[in-house]
C-alpha positions in Angstrom: 48.0 9.1 -2.2 47.2 6.8 0.4 47.9 3.3 -0.4 46.5 0.2 1.2 48.3 -2.0 3.8 47.3 -4.9 5.6 48.8 -5.0 8.9 51.3 -7.8 9.5 50.3 -9.3 6.2 51.2 -6.9 3.4 52.6 -3.3 3.3 51.9 -0.4 1.4 55.3 -0.4 -0.3 55.1 -4.3 -1.2 51.7 -3.7 -2.7 53.3 -0.9 -4.8 56.0 -3.2 -6.0 53.0 -5.7 -7.0 51.5 -3.0 -9.0 54.6 -2.4 -10.6 54.9 -6.1 -11.7 51.3 -5.1 -13.8 52.6 -2.1 -15.5 55.6 -3.9 -16.6 53.2 -6.1 -19.0 51.3 -3.2 -20.1 52.0 -2.1 -23.9 52.6 1.0 -25.6 48.9 1.2 -26.6 47.8 0.4 -23.0 46.8 -3.0 -23.3 47.7 -5.1 -20.3 48.5 -8.7 -21.1 48.0 -11.5 -18.8 51.4 -12.5 -19.0 54.5 -11.6 -21.0 53.6 -12.0 -24.6 49.9 -12.9 -23.9 46.5 -12.0 -24.2 44.2 -9.4 -22.8 40.4 -9.5 -22.0 38.6 -6.5 -21.3 37.6 -7.5 -17.8 40.6 -8.6 -16.2 42.1 -5.5 -18.2 40.4 -3.3 -16.3 41.0 -5.1 -12.8 44.7 -4.3 -13.5 44.0 -1.2 -14.5 42.2 -0.7 -11.1 44.6 -2.0 -9.1 47.5 0.1 -10.7 45.2 3.1 -9.7 44.7 1.8 -6.3 48.7 2.0 -5.8 49.6 5.5 -7.6 50.0 4.6 -11.1 47.2 6.9 -12.5 48.9 7.3 -15.5 49.2 4.0 -16.2 45.5 3.2 -15.5 44.3 5.8 -17.6 46.5 4.6 -20.5 44.3 1.3 -19.9 41.1 2.7 -20.0 42.2 4.5 -23.2 43.4 1.6 -25.0 39.6 0.4 -25.1 38.0 3.7 -25.7 40.6 3.3 -28.9 39.3 0.1 -29.7 35.6 0.0 -28.9 33.7 -1.1 -31.7 30.8 0.6 -33.0 28.1 -0.9 -31.5 29.8 -0.1 -28.0 31.4 -3.7 -27.6 34.8 -5.2 -27.5 36.1 -8.7 -28.3 36.5 -11.3 -25.5 40.6 -11.8 -26.1 43.2 -9.6 -27.8 46.6 -10.1 -28.6 49.2 -7.3 -29.3 48.4 -7.3 -33.0 45.0 -8.4 -33.3 41.8 -10.3 -32.0 42.2 -13.7 -30.5 38.8 -14.5 -29.5 35.9 -12.6 -31.4 32.8 -13.4 -29.3 31.4 -10.2 -27.6 31.1 -11.4 -23.9 28.8 -9.2 -21.7 30.5 -9.2 -18.5 33.8 -8.4 -19.8 32.0 -5.2 -21.5 30.3 -4.0 -18.6 33.1 -4.2 -16.1 34.7 -0.7 -17.7 31.9 1.1 -15.3 33.5 -0.6 -12.6 36.9 0.8 -13.4 35.8 4.5 -14.4 34.0 4.5 -11.0 36.7 3.6 -9.1 38.9 5.6 -10.9 36.6 8.7 -9.5 36.7 7.6 -6.1 40.3 7.5 -6.1 41.1 10.9 -8.0 37.8 12.7 -8.6 39.0 13.8 -11.4 35.9 15.0 -13.2 37.2 15.2 -16.6 38.2 12.1 -17.0 35.2 10.7 -16.1 33.5 12.8 -18.6 35.8 12.1 -21.3 35.4 8.0 -20.8 31.6 8.5 -20.3 30.4 7.8 -23.9 32.4 5.0 -23.9 31.1 3.5 -20.6 27.4 4.6 -21.7 27.7 2.6 -25.2 29.2 -0.5 -23.4 26.4 -0.3 -21.0 24.1 -0.2 -23.7 24.9 -3.2 -25.5 25.3 -5.8 -22.4 21.5 -4.4 -21.7 20.2 -5.3 -25.0 21.0 -8.9 -23.9 18.6 -9.2 -20.5 15.8 -11.4 -20.6 12.5 -10.5 -19.9 13.2 -12.4 -16.5 16.2 -10.7 -15.6 19.5 -12.1 -16.6 22.1 -10.9 -18.9 22.5 -13.6 -21.9 26.4 -14.2 -21.4 27.8 -13.4 -24.9 27.2 -12.5 -28.5 28.9 -14.6 -31.4 31.0 -12.4 -33.7 28.1 -11.9 -36.0 25.7 -10.4 -33.3 23.6 -13.8 -32.8 23.2 -14.1 -28.9 24.1 -17.3 -26.8 20.8 -18.9 -25.5 21.9 -18.8 -21.7 23.4 -16.6 -18.9 25.8 -17.4 -16.3 25.4 -16.4 -12.5 29.2 -15.4 -12.2 28.9 -12.9 -15.4 25.6 -11.9 -14.6 26.4 -11.0 -10.7 29.3 -9.1 -11.9 27.2 -7.1 -14.3 25.1 -6.3 -11.6 27.7 -4.5 -9.7 28.9 -2.9 -12.6 25.5 -1.6 -13.3 25.6 -0.2 -10.0 28.6 1.9 -11.1 27.7 2.9 -14.2 24.3 4.3 -12.8 26.8 6.2 -9.7 28.7 7.8 -13.0 25.5 8.5 -15.0 24.5 10.8 -11.8 27.7 12.3 -11.8 27.9 13.5 -15.2 24.2 14.4 -15.6 23.0 12.1 -17.8 20.0 10.4 -16.6 19.5 6.4 -17.7 16.4 5.4 -15.5 16.0 2.2 -17.3 19.3 1.1 -15.8 18.4 1.0 -12.5 15.4 -1.2 -13.4 17.4 -3.3 -15.4 20.0 -3.8 -12.2 17.1 -4.2 -10.0 15.6 -7.2 -12.5 19.1 -8.4 -12.2 19.8 -8.5 -8.4 16.1 -10.1 -8.2 16.9 -13.1 -10.3 20.5 -13.7 -9.0 19.3 -13.6 -5.6 16.2 -15.7 -5.8 16.2 -18.1 -9.2 19.7 -19.4 -9.5 18.1 -21.9 -11.9 17.8 -19.0 -14.3 21.3 -19.8 -15.1 23.4 -22.5 -17.0 24.8 -24.8 -14.2 28.4 -24.1 -13.6 28.2 -25.1 -9.7 31.6 -26.7 -9.7 33.2 -23.4 -10.1 34.0 -21.4 -6.7 33.3 -17.9 -8.9 29.7 -19.3 -8.9 29.5 -19.5 -5.2 30.9 -16.2 -4.1 30.2 -13.8 -6.9 26.4 -13.3 -6.3 27.9 -11.9 -2.5 30.3 -10.2 -4.2 27.9 -8.5 -6.8 25.8 -7.1 -3.8 22.8 -9.0 -4.9 22.6 -11.2 -2.2 23.2 -9.6 1.6 22.9 -9.2 5.2 22.5 -12.6 6.5 21.4 -14.4 3.6 24.8 -13.5 2.2 26.7 -15.2 5.7 24.4 -18.2 5.2 25.3 -18.5 1.4 29.0 -18.3 1.8 29.4 -20.5 4.9 27.1 -22.8 2.8 29.8 -24.0 0.7 32.9 -23.2 2.7 33.9 -26.9 3.0 33.1 -27.4 -1.1 35.6 -24.9 -2.2 38.0 -23.8 0.8 41.1 -25.8 1.6 42.2 -25.0 4.8 45.3 -23.2 5.6 45.6 -22.9 1.9 42.8 -21.1 -0.1 39.8 -21.4 -2.7 39.9 -23.9 -5.3 38.7 -22.7 -8.5 36.9 -26.0 -8.8 35.3 -27.8 -6.3 36.6 -31.3 -7.5 40.4 -30.5 -7.9 43.1 -29.4 -5.4 44.0 -26.2 -7.3 44.4 -23.1 -5.1 44.0 -19.9 -7.0 44.9 -16.7 -5.5 42.6 -14.6 -7.7 39.5 -16.6 -6.8 41.0 -16.8 -3.0 41.2 -12.9 -3.0 37.6 -12.4 -4.9 36.2 -14.5 -1.9 38.0 -12.1 0.6 36.0 -9.5 -0.8 33.0 -11.5 -0.8 33.4 -12.4 2.9 34.5 -8.8 3.7 31.2 -7.7 1.7 29.2 -10.0 4.2 30.7 -8.8 7.4 32.8 -11.7 7.7 36.4 -9.8 8.0 38.1 -12.5 10.3 37.4 -14.9 7.8 38.5 -12.9 5.1 41.8 -11.8 6.5 42.5 -15.3 7.2 42.0 -16.3 3.5 43.9 -13.3 2.4 46.8 -14.6 4.9 46.7 -17.8 3.0 47.0 -16.2 -0.5 50.4 -14.9 0.3 51.9 -18.1 -0.1 51.7 -17.5 -3.7 53.3 -14.2 -3.8 56.8 -14.3 -5.5 60.1 -12.9 -4.6 59.4 -9.6 -7.4 55.7 -9.0 -5.8 53.7 -10.4 -8.2 51.6 -13.4 -7.8 51.6 -17.0 -9.2 48.3 -18.0 -10.9 47.6 -21.6 -8.8 48.9 -23.9 -7.1 48.4 -27.7 -7.0 48.3 -29.9 -3.4 50.0 -31.8 -2.7 52.8 -31.6 -5.3 52.9 -27.9 -5.0 53.4 -27.2 -8.6 52.5 -23.8 -9.7 50.1 -23.7 -12.6 49.5 -23.1 -15.6 53.4 -23.6 -15.8 54.5 -21.2 -13.5 52.3 -18.6 -14.7 52.1 -15.3 -12.9 49.3 -13.0 -14.0 48.6 -9.9 -13.8 45.0 -10.2 -12.9 46.1 -12.3 -10.0 48.2 -9.8 -8.7 45.0 -7.2 -9.4 42.9 -9.7 -7.0 45.3 -9.5 -4.4 45.6 -5.5 -4.2 42.0 -5.1 -4.5 41.4 -7.3 -1.9 43.9 -5.6 0.3 42.3 -2.3 -0.5 38.9 -4.0 1.1 40.4 -5.1 4.2 42.1 -2.0 4.8 39.2 0.1 5.2 40.7 3.6 5.2 40.7 4.6 1.1 38.5 6.2 -1.0 38.0 2.9 -2.6 37.8 0.5 -0.1 34.4 0.2 -0.1 33.8 -0.3 -3.9 33.2 -4.2 -3.3 31.2 -4.1 0.4 27.9 -3.3 0.8 25.7 -1.5 3.2 
């Protein structure tokens, strides 16, 4: 299969090496740890599986999805954090739960494996229905439920934006398997509308970079509006020549946020800027092909504590795919 590359920045072989560092942290159960002896959450777990599939590690990706199918709760949800021998954080995060649809749609684009999609469809459908049960009349998604099922009282812009994208993938999967869910499309339209037009519907998290670029990455904000949206806070979140701050008031550049921003800028048609950001992110590549989570300036200290996280390496691979533009999955986060 074709593995992406970014000319003059990172080769296909280098990305495969990165994917193998992710696979090295996958447990026999299929769970993909953030770091050695660390935890996993469903969202970053799916991101890691997508990255492995992008680089040809298809069996490892499917094993990751099977782990989620095996541990799915009766109500369609998953807990927020898992460790090798149990549950670390029992709350039920809607964004994490929705993201499996993105992973399974990505795998279909990669392989066109109809049997695989049909195998995981009941898992995706149950997860999606759980998430939509948290949608308000206004349109946003309440971000989580407590372990006893009681919902939190507010939605999050980043989470709802990611859910909007996942709903788009779930809708495509429903068409593929012939299981029409028309209320999913109506729910996604209402969600996208509130993201684009009513940001006050969400709990304020403006210091976080993800609240800046995720409305564009999700496809809720597009075209000229997307360009203006990203340009408006460039100076707030971007350290020139270094990357994207995870929070606006600290000199902490993270490779994952930088590479997610790469995909948002690419989605807005700002390819040159996206390529520039991606090039800066390569400063966080380690000798074994993994990526440090973040770096503090001007001390040049890797944080947290020299951590190299699988979700960070996954974001790099998916950003490279979006920039490459020639694989079946390269348009997953791009929008017409």
